[in-house]
Each structure stands twice: as structure tokens, then as C-alpha cells.
PDB file of N, H, CA, C and O in Angstrom:
ATOM      1  N   MET A   1       8.638 -77.021 -90.939  1.00  0.00           N
ATOM      2  CA  MET A   1       7.383 -76.949 -90.212  1.00  0.00           C
ATOM      3  C   MET A   1       7.598 -77.140 -88.717  1.00  0.00           C
ATOM      4  O   MET A   1       6.915 -76.519 -87.903  1.00  0.00           O
ATOM      5  N   ASN A   2       8.540 -77.992 -88.358  1.00  0.00           N
ATOM      6  H   ASN A   2       9.096 -78.497 -89.019  1.00  0.00           H
ATOM      7  CA  ASN A   2       8.773 -78.236 -86.942  1.00  0.00           C
ATOM      8  C   ASN A   2       9.370 -77.033 -86.235  1.00  0.00           C
ATOM      9  O   ASN A   2       9.083 -76.808 -85.059  1.00  0.00           O
ATOM     10  N   SER A   3      10.193 -76.258 -86.923  1.00  0.00           N
ATOM     11  H   SER A   3      10.426 -76.441 -87.878  1.00  0.00           H
ATOM     12  CA  SER A   3      10.763 -75.081 -86.283  1.00  0.00           C
ATOM     13  C   SER A   3       9.678 -74.043 -85.997  1.00  0.00           C
ATOM     14  O   SER A   3       9.747 -73.335 -84.992  1.00  0.00           O
ATOM     15  N   ILE A   4       8.689 -73.950 -86.865  1.00  0.00           N
ATOM     16  H   ILE A   4       8.632 -74.525 -87.681  1.00  0.00           H
ATOM     17  CA  ILE A   4       7.578 -73.032 -86.624  1.00  0.00           C
ATOM     18  C   ILE A   4       6.792 -73.477 -85.398  1.00  0.00           C
ATOM     19  O   ILE A   4       6.389 -72.650 -84.581  1.00  0.00           O
ATOM     20  N   LEU A   5       6.574 -74.782 -85.269  1.00  0.00           N
ATOM     21  H   LEU A   5       6.902 -75.455 -85.933  1.00  0.00           H
ATOM     22  CA  LEU A   5       5.864 -75.326 -84.118  1.00  0.00           C
ATOM     23  C   LEU A   5       6.628 -75.030 -82.836  1.00  0.00           C
ATOM     24  O   LEU A   5       6.028 -74.680 -81.820  1.00  0.00           O
ATOM     25  N   TYR A   6       7.933 -75.167 -82.880  1.00  0.00           N
ATOM     26  H   TYR A   6       8.421 -75.450 -83.706  1.00  0.00           H
ATOM     27  CA  TYR A   6       8.765 -74.892 -81.713  1.00  0.00           C
ATOM     28  C   TYR A   6       8.718 -73.408 -81.342  1.00  0.00           C
ATOM     29  O   TYR A   6       8.639 -73.067 -80.162  1.00  0.00           O
ATOM     30  N   ILE A   7       8.767 -72.536 -82.329  1.00  0.00           N
ATOM     31  H   ILE A   7       8.832 -72.813 -83.288  1.00  0.00           H
ATOM     32  CA  ILE A   7       8.704 -71.094 -82.076  1.00  0.00           C
ATOM     33  C   ILE A   7       7.367 -70.721 -81.441  1.00  0.00           C
ATOM     34  O   ILE A   7       7.322 -69.933 -80.497  1.00  0.00           O
ATOM     35  N   VAL A   8       6.286 -71.286 -81.960  1.00  0.00           N
ATOM     36  H   VAL A   8       6.323 -71.926 -82.727  1.00  0.00           H
ATOM     37  CA  VAL A   8       4.958 -71.015 -81.399  1.00  0.00           C
ATOM     38  C   VAL A   8       4.894 -71.492 -79.950  1.00  0.00           C
ATOM     39  O   VAL A   8       4.328 -70.806 -79.099  1.00  0.00           O
ATOM     40  N   ALA A   9       5.465 -72.652 -79.664  1.00  0.00           N
ATOM     41  H   ALA A   9       5.925 -73.210 -80.355  1.00  0.00           H
ATOM     42  CA  ALA A   9       5.457 -73.172 -78.303  1.00  0.00           C
ATOM     43  C   ALA A   9       6.221 -72.249 -77.355  1.00  0.00           C
ATOM     44  O   ALA A   9       5.766 -71.982 -76.243  1.00  0.00           O
ATOM     45  N   VAL A  10       7.368 -71.769 -77.791  1.00  0.00           N
ATOM     46  H   VAL A  10       7.737 -71.986 -78.694  1.00  0.00           H
ATOM     47  CA  VAL A  10       8.161 -70.867 -76.953  1.00  0.00           C
ATOM     48  C   VAL A  10       7.406 -69.559 -76.709  1.00  0.00           C
ATOM     49  O   VAL A  10       7.403 -69.047 -75.590  1.00  0.00           O
ATOM     50  N   ILE A  11       6.775 -69.022 -77.735  1.00  0.00           N
ATOM     51  H   ILE A  11       6.778 -69.438 -78.644  1.00  0.00           H
ATOM     52  CA  ILE A  11       5.999 -67.788 -77.580  1.00  0.00           C
ATOM     53  C   ILE A  11       4.845 -67.998 -76.606  1.00  0.00           C
ATOM     54  O   ILE A  11       4.568 -67.127 -75.782  1.00  0.00           O
ATOM     55  N   LEU A  12       4.171 -69.143 -76.691  1.00  0.00           N
ATOM     56  H   LEU A  12       4.396 -69.851 -77.360  1.00  0.00           H
ATOM     57  CA  LEU A  12       3.074 -69.419 -75.768  1.00  0.00           C
ATOM     58  C   LEU A  12       3.559 -69.529 -74.330  1.00  0.00           C
ATOM     59  O   LEU A  12       2.883 -69.067 -73.411  1.00  0.00           O
ATOM     60  N   VAL A  13       4.716 -70.132 -74.131  1.00  0.00           N
ATOM     61  H   VAL A  13       5.265 -70.507 -74.878  1.00  0.00           H
ATOM     62  CA  VAL A  13       5.267 -70.220 -72.778  1.00  0.00           C
ATOM     63  C   VAL A  13       5.606 -68.837 -72.244  1.00  0.00           C
ATOM     64  O   VAL A  13       5.358 -68.548 -71.073  1.00  0.00           O
ATOM     65  N   ILE A  14       6.163 -67.987 -73.079  1.00  0.00           N
ATOM     66  H   ILE A  14       6.364 -68.221 -74.030  1.00  0.00           H
ATOM     67  CA  ILE A  14       6.486 -66.618 -72.656  1.00  0.00           C
ATOM     68  C   ILE A  14       5.219 -65.858 -72.287  1.00  0.00           C
ATOM     69  O   ILE A  14       5.173 -65.189 -71.255  1.00  0.00           O
ATOM     70  N   PHE A  15       4.188 -65.960 -73.129  1.00  0.00           N
ATOM     71  H   PHE A  15       4.225 -66.504 -73.968  1.00  0.00           H
ATOM     72  CA  PHE A  15       2.925 -65.292 -72.816  1.00  0.00           C
ATOM     73  C   PHE A  15       2.306 -65.841 -71.534  1.00  0.00           C
ATOM     74  O   PHE A  15       1.731 -65.091 -70.745  1.00  0.00           O
ATOM     75  N   TRP A  16       2.426 -67.154 -71.330  1.00  0.00           N
ATOM     76  H   TRP A  16       2.893 -67.764 -71.971  1.00  0.00           H
ATOM     77  CA  TRP A  16       1.902 -67.735 -70.102  1.00  0.00           C
ATOM     78  C   TRP A  16       2.625 -67.160 -68.890  1.00  0.00           C
ATOM     79  O   TRP A  16       1.988 -66.792 -67.904  1.00  0.00           O
ATOM     80  N   ALA A  17       3.953 -67.080 -68.959  1.00  0.00           N
ATOM     81  H   ALA A  17       4.471 -67.379 -69.761  1.00  0.00           H
ATOM     82  CA  ALA A  17       4.723 -66.563 -67.834  1.00  0.00           C
ATOM     83  C   ALA A  17       4.351 -65.113 -67.536  1.00  0.00           C
ATOM     84  O   ALA A  17       4.199 -64.732 -66.375  1.00  0.00           O
ATOM     85  N   ILE A  18       4.205 -64.307 -68.586  1.00  0.00           N
ATOM     86  H   ILE A  18       4.329 -64.616 -69.528  1.00  0.00           H
ATOM     87  CA  ILE A  18       3.815 -62.906 -68.392  1.00  0.00           C
ATOM     88  C   ILE A  18       2.433 -62.825 -67.756  1.00  0.00           C
ATOM     89  O   ILE A  18       2.226 -62.078 -66.799  1.00  0.00           O
ATOM     90  N   GLY A  19       1.504 -63.583 -68.281  1.00  0.00           N
ATOM     91  H   GLY A  19       1.672 -64.190 -69.058  1.00  0.00           H
ATOM     92  CA  GLY A  19       0.137 -63.560 -67.753  1.00  0.00           C
ATOM     93  C   GLY A  19       0.040 -64.114 -66.349  1.00  0.00           C
ATOM     94  O   GLY A  19      -0.707 -63.592 -65.522  1.00  0.00           O
ATOM     95  N   PHE A  20       0.792 -65.168 -66.073  1.00  0.00           N
ATOM     96  H   PHE A  20       1.399 -65.593 -66.745  1.00  0.00           H
ATOM     97  CA  PHE A  20       0.705 -65.795 -64.757  1.00  0.00           C
ATOM     98  C   PHE A  20       1.285 -64.903 -63.679  1.00  0.00           C
ATOM     99  O   PHE A  20       0.711 -64.782 -62.596  1.00  0.00           O
ATOM    100  N   PHE A  21       2.412 -64.278 -63.961  1.00  0.00           N
ATOM    101  H   PHE A  21       2.878 -64.375 -64.841  1.00  0.00           H
ATOM    102  CA  PHE A  21       3.079 -63.480 -62.941  1.00  0.00           C
ATOM    103  C   PHE A  21       2.608 -62.032 -62.907  1.00  0.00           C
ATOM    104  O   PHE A  21       2.716 -61.392 -61.860  1.00  0.00           O
ATOM    105  N   ALA A  22       2.098 -61.495 -63.991  1.00  0.00           N
ATOM    106  H   ALA A  22       2.010 -62.015 -64.841  1.00  0.00           H
ATOM    107  CA  ALA A  22       1.754 -60.075 -64.014  1.00  0.00           C
ATOM    108  C   ALA A  22       0.252 -59.830 -63.932  1.00  0.00           C
ATOM    109  O   ALA A  22      -0.182 -58.952 -63.185  1.00  0.00           O
ATOM    110  N   TYR A  23      -0.542 -60.573 -64.670  1.00  0.00           N
ATOM    111  H   TYR A  23      -0.190 -61.286 -65.276  1.00  0.00           H
ATOM    112  CA  TYR A  23      -1.943 -60.221 -64.800  1.00  0.00           C
ATOM    113  C   TYR A  23      -2.899 -61.206 -64.136  1.00  0.00           C
ATOM    114  O   TYR A  23      -4.002 -60.814 -63.753  1.00  0.00           O
ATOM    115  N   SER A  24      -2.518 -62.452 -63.991  1.00  0.00           N
ATOM    116  H   SER A  24      -1.623 -62.770 -64.302  1.00  0.00           H
ATOM    117  CA  SER A  24      -3.368 -63.485 -63.402  1.00  0.00           C
ATOM    118  C   SER A  24      -4.724 -63.514 -64.093  1.00  0.00           C
ATOM    119  O   SER A  24      -5.760 -63.311 -63.459  1.00  0.00           O
ATOM    120  N   VAL A  25      -4.709 -63.765 -65.384  1.00  0.00           N
ATOM    121  H   VAL A  25      -3.867 -63.930 -65.899  1.00  0.00           H
ATOM    122  CA  VAL A  25      -5.909 -63.707 -66.219  1.00  0.00           C
ATOM    123  C   VAL A  25      -6.849 -64.863 -65.936  1.00  0.00           C
ATOM    124  O   VAL A  25      -8.065 -64.707 -66.053  1.00  0.00           O
ATOM    125  N   GLY A  26      -6.326 -65.997 -65.573  1.00  0.00           N
ATOM    126  H   GLY A  26      -5.338 -66.123 -65.478  1.00  0.00           H
ATOM    127  CA  GLY A  26      -7.201 -67.120 -65.270  1.00  0.00           C
ATOM    128  C   GLY A  26      -6.894 -68.327 -66.121  1.00  0.00           C
ATOM    129  O   GLY A  26      -5.736 -68.610 -66.427  1.00  0.00           O
ATOM    130  N   ALA A  27      -7.936 -69.036 -66.503  1.00  0.00           N
ATOM    131  H   ALA A  27      -8.877 -68.806 -66.255  1.00  0.00           H
ATOM    132  CA  ALA A  27      -7.790 -70.331 -67.165  1.00  0.00           C
ATOM    133  C   ALA A  27      -7.211 -70.217 -68.577  1.00  0.00           C
ATOM    134  O   ALA A  27      -6.604 -71.172 -69.062  1.00  0.00           O
ATOM    135  N   ILE A  28      -7.381 -69.086 -69.240  1.00  0.00           N
ATOM    136  H   ILE A  28      -7.874 -68.310 -68.846  1.00  0.00           H
ATOM    137  CA  ILE A  28      -6.893 -68.943 -70.614  1.00  0.00           C
ATOM    138  C   ILE A  28      -5.377 -69.088 -70.660  1.00  0.00           C
ATOM    139  O   ILE A  28      -4.838 -69.704 -71.578  1.00  0.00           O
ATOM    140  N   ILE A  29      -4.698 -68.529 -69.683  1.00  0.00           N
ATOM    141  H   ILE A  29      -5.136 -68.028 -68.937  1.00  0.00           H
ATOM    142  CA  ILE A  29      -3.246 -68.604 -69.647  1.00  0.00           C
ATOM    143  C   ILE A  29      -2.799 -70.050 -69.453  1.00  0.00           C
ATOM    144  O   ILE A  29      -1.810 -70.480 -70.046  1.00  0.00           O
ATOM    145  N   HIS A  30      -3.516 -70.791 -68.633  1.00  0.00           N
ATOM    146  H   HIS A  30      -4.319 -70.441 -68.152  1.00  0.00           H
ATOM    147  CA  HIS A  30      -3.130 -72.177 -68.398  1.00  0.00           C
ATOM    148  C   HIS A  30      -3.407 -73.044 -69.624  1.00  0.00           C
ATOM    149  O   HIS A  30      -2.688 -74.011 -69.879  1.00  0.00           O
ATOM    150  N   ILE A  31      -4.436 -72.703 -70.373  1.00  0.00           N
ATOM    151  H   ILE A  31      -5.020 -71.917 -70.165  1.00  0.00           H
ATOM    152  CA  ILE A  31      -4.692 -73.410 -71.631  1.00  0.00           C
ATOM    153  C   ILE A  31      -3.548 -73.166 -72.600  1.00  0.00           C
ATOM    154  O   ILE A  31      -3.113 -74.089 -73.288  1.00  0.00           O
ATOM    155  N   LEU A  32      -3.055 -71.938 -72.664  1.00  0.00           N
ATOM    156  H   LEU A  32      -3.408 -71.188 -72.105  1.00  0.00           H
ATOM    157  CA  LEU A  32      -1.904 -71.632 -73.514  1.00  0.00           C
ATOM    158  C   LEU A  32      -0.682 -72.424 -73.081  1.00  0.00           C
ATOM    159  O   LEU A  32       0.075 -72.911 -73.920  1.00  0.00           O
ATOM    160  N   LEU A  33      -0.486 -72.553 -71.775  1.00  0.00           N
ATOM    161  H   LEU A  33      -1.101 -72.157 -71.094  1.00  0.00           H
ATOM    162  CA  LEU A  33       0.645 -73.326 -71.276  1.00  0.00           C
ATOM    163  C   LEU A  33       0.533 -74.788 -71.705  1.00  0.00           C
ATOM    164  O   LEU A  33       1.517 -75.381 -72.145  1.00  0.00           O
ATOM    165  N   VAL A  34      -0.641 -75.361 -71.580  1.00  0.00           N
ATOM    166  H   VAL A  34      -1.440 -74.879 -71.222  1.00  0.00           H
ATOM    167  CA  VAL A  34      -0.834 -76.748 -71.966  1.00  0.00           C
ATOM    168  C   VAL A  34      -0.559 -76.928 -73.456  1.00  0.00           C
ATOM    169  O   VAL A  34       0.079 -77.904 -73.851  1.00  0.00           O
ATOM    170  N   LEU A  35      -1.029 -76.004 -74.284  1.00  0.00           N
ATOM    171  H   LEU A  35      -1.547 -75.211 -73.964  1.00  0.00           H
ATOM    172  CA  LEU A  35      -0.770 -76.079 -75.721  1.00  0.00           C
ATOM    173  C   LEU A  35       0.726 -75.989 -76.018  1.00  0.00           C
ATOM    174  O   LEU A  35       1.237 -76.701 -76.883  1.00  0.00           O
ATOM    175  N   ALA A  36       1.417 -75.118 -75.304  1.00  0.00           N
ATOM    176  H   ALA A  36       1.002 -74.540 -74.601  1.00  0.00           H
ATOM    177  CA  ALA A  36       2.854 -74.975 -75.519  1.00  0.00           C
ATOM    178  C   ALA A  36       3.593 -76.248 -75.116  1.00  0.00           C
ATOM    179  O   ALA A  36       4.499 -76.689 -75.824  1.00  0.00           O
ATOM    180  N   ILE A  37       3.219 -76.832 -74.000  1.00  0.00           N
ATOM    181  H   ILE A  37       2.483 -76.473 -73.425  1.00  0.00           H
ATOM    182  CA  ILE A  37       3.881 -78.060 -73.551  1.00  0.00           C
ATOM    183  C   ILE A  37       3.625 -79.194 -74.528  1.00  0.00           C
ATOM    184  O   ILE A  37       4.530 -79.975 -74.825  1.00  0.00           O
ATOM    185  N   ILE A  38       2.392 -79.294 -75.035  1.00  0.00           N
ATOM    186  H   ILE A  38       1.657 -78.660 -74.794  1.00  0.00           H
ATOM    187  CA  ILE A  38       2.077 -80.329 -76.019  1.00  0.00           C
ATOM    188  C   ILE A  38       2.920 -80.133 -77.271  1.00  0.00           C
ATOM    189  O   ILE A  38       3.421 -81.108 -77.831  1.00  0.00           O
ATOM    190  N   SER A  39       3.085 -78.899 -77.718  1.00  0.00           N
ATOM    191  H   SER A  39       2.678 -78.107 -77.263  1.00  0.00           H
ATOM    192  CA  SER A  39       3.890 -78.633 -78.911  1.00  0.00           C
ATOM    193  C   SER A  39       5.345 -79.025 -78.698  1.00  0.00           C
ATOM    194  O   SER A  39       5.969 -79.616 -79.579  1.00  0.00           O
ATOM    195  N   ILE A  40       5.884 -78.696 -77.530  1.00  0.00           N
ATOM    196  H   ILE A  40       5.377 -78.215 -76.814  1.00  0.00           H
ATOM    197  CA  ILE A  40       7.269 -79.047 -77.230  1.00  0.00           C
ATOM    198  C   ILE A  40       7.429 -80.563 -77.153  1.00  0.00           C
ATOM    199  O   ILE A  40       8.405 -81.111 -77.666  1.00  0.00           O
ATOM    200  N   LEU A  41       6.478 -81.239 -76.517  1.00  0.00           N
ATOM    201  H   LEU A  41       5.685 -80.793 -76.100  1.00  0.00           H
ATOM    202  CA  LEU A  41       6.556 -82.695 -76.418  1.00  0.00           C
ATOM    203  C   LEU A  41       6.470 -83.356 -77.786  1.00  0.00           C
ATOM    204  O   LEU A  41       7.170 -84.335 -78.043  1.00  0.00           O
ATOM    205  N   LEU A  42       5.626 -82.836 -78.664  1.00  0.00           N
ATOM    206  H   LEU A  42       5.058 -82.040 -78.456  1.00  0.00           H
ATOM    207  CA  LEU A  42       5.548 -83.389 -80.013  1.00  0.00           C
ATOM    208  C   LEU A  42       6.885 -83.244 -80.736  1.00  0.00           C
ATOM    209  O   LEU A  42       7.308 -84.152 -81.452  1.00  0.00           O
ATOM    210  N   ARG A  43       7.542 -82.117 -80.551  1.00  0.00           N
ATOM    211  H   ARG A  43       7.199 -81.379 -79.969  1.00  0.00           H
ATOM    212  CA  ARG A  43       8.839 -81.916 -81.189  1.00  0.00           C
ATOM    213  C   ARG A  43       9.877 -82.885 -80.633  1.00  0.00           C
ATOM    214  O   ARG A  43      10.686 -83.430 -81.384  1.00  0.00           O
ATOM    215  N   ILE A  44       9.854 -83.099 -79.333  1.00  0.00           N
ATOM    216  H   ILE A  44       9.196 -82.656 -78.723  1.00  0.00           H
ATOM    217  CA  ILE A  44      10.821 -84.017 -78.710  1.00  0.00           C
ATOM    218  C   ILE A  44      10.551 -85.445 -79.145  1.00  0.00           C
ATOM    219  O   ILE A  44      11.487 -86.194 -79.425  1.00  0.00           O
ATOM    220  N   ILE A  45       9.287 -85.834 -79.206  1.00  0.00           N
ATOM    221  H   ILE A  45       8.526 -85.226 -78.979  1.00  0.00           H
ATOM    222  CA  ILE A  45       8.933 -87.196 -79.582  1.00  0.00           C
ATOM    223  C   ILE A  45       9.327 -87.477 -81.026  1.00  0.00           C
ATOM    224  O   ILE A  45       9.827 -88.560 -81.330  1.00  0.00           O
ATOM    225  N   ARG A  46       9.110 -86.528 -81.906  1.00  0.00           N
ATOM    226  H   ARG A  46       8.704 -85.649 -81.659  1.00  0.00           H
ATOM    227  CA  ARG A  46       9.479 -86.720 -83.299  1.00  0.00           C
ATOM    228  C   ARG A  46      10.982 -86.788 -83.489  1.00  0.00           C
ATOM    229  O   ARG A  46      11.463 -87.411 -84.435  1.00  0.00           O
ATOM    230  N   GLY A  47      11.734 -86.144 -82.584  1.00  0.00           N
ATOM    231  H   GLY A  47      11.343 -85.638 -81.816  1.00  0.00           H
ATOM    232  CA  GLY A  47      13.180 -86.277 -82.579  1.00  0.00           C
ATOM    233  C   GLY A  47      13.912 -85.534 -83.674  1.00  0.00           C
ATOM    234  O   GLY A  47      15.075 -85.839 -83.936  1.00  0.00           O
ATOM    235  N   ASN A  48      13.291 -84.587 -84.315  1.00  0.00           N
ATOM    236  H   ASN A  48      12.346 -84.339 -84.102  1.00  0.00           H
ATOM    237  CA  ASN A  48      13.972 -83.819 -85.353  1.00  0.00           C
ATOM    238  C   ASN A  48      14.852 -82.763 -84.699  1.00  0.00           C
ATOM    239  O   ASN A  48      14.398 -82.015 -83.833  1.00  0.00           O
ATOM    240  N   SER A  49      16.103 -82.706 -85.116  1.00  0.00           N
ATOM    241  H   SER A  49      16.471 -83.313 -85.820  1.00  0.00           H
ATOM    242  CA  SER A  49      17.025 -81.722 -84.538  1.00  0.00           C
ATOM    243  C   SER A  49      17.399 -80.665 -85.579  1.00  0.00           C
ATOM    244  O   SER A  49      18.542 -80.209 -85.613  1.00  0.00           O
ATOM    245  N   ASN A  50      16.459 -80.277 -86.414  1.00  0.00           N
ATOM    246  H   ASN A  50      15.530 -80.647 -86.386  1.00  0.00           H
ATOM    247  CA  ASN A  50      16.696 -79.254 -87.429  1.00  0.00           C
ATOM    248  C   ASN A  50      16.416 -77.886 -86.826  1.00  0.00           C
ATOM    249  O   ASN A  50      15.328 -77.336 -86.993  1.00  0.00           O
ATOM    250  N   VAL A  51      17.389 -77.349 -86.135  1.00  0.00           N
ATOM    251  H   VAL A  51      18.273 -77.795 -85.999  1.00  0.00           H
ATOM    252  CA  VAL A  51      17.186 -76.055 -85.478  1.00  0.00           C
ATOM    253  C   VAL A  51      17.828 -74.987 -86.319  1.00  0.00           C
ATOM    254  O   VAL A  51      17.784 -73.810 -85.962  1.00  0.00           O
TER     255      VAL A  51
END
């Protein structure tokens, strides 16, 4: 389950980068970034290294 969470976080960061630099969509992209960062932090805090 944690690897799926990590994959989703990475995908959200990629979409944020594309939106921020190419389209400048607005607040939705920043919400995605915040969700991705929260997902990554949860993975780091839990400390599971099952990659």
C-alpha cells in the first residue's frame, strides 16, 4: 500500500511541475503539490523502505 501512495505522490509532483511551468492553471495545481508533499512526508515518517 505504501508503494502505491509513493507512486501517486510522484505523479502529483510531475503534474504540478507541468502545470506550474507550462499552463499556470492556478490554485488546483498547488493543491496537488500539497497533497503530493503530504503523501511523501507520510511515507518518510512511517519509515518503510519497501521499494
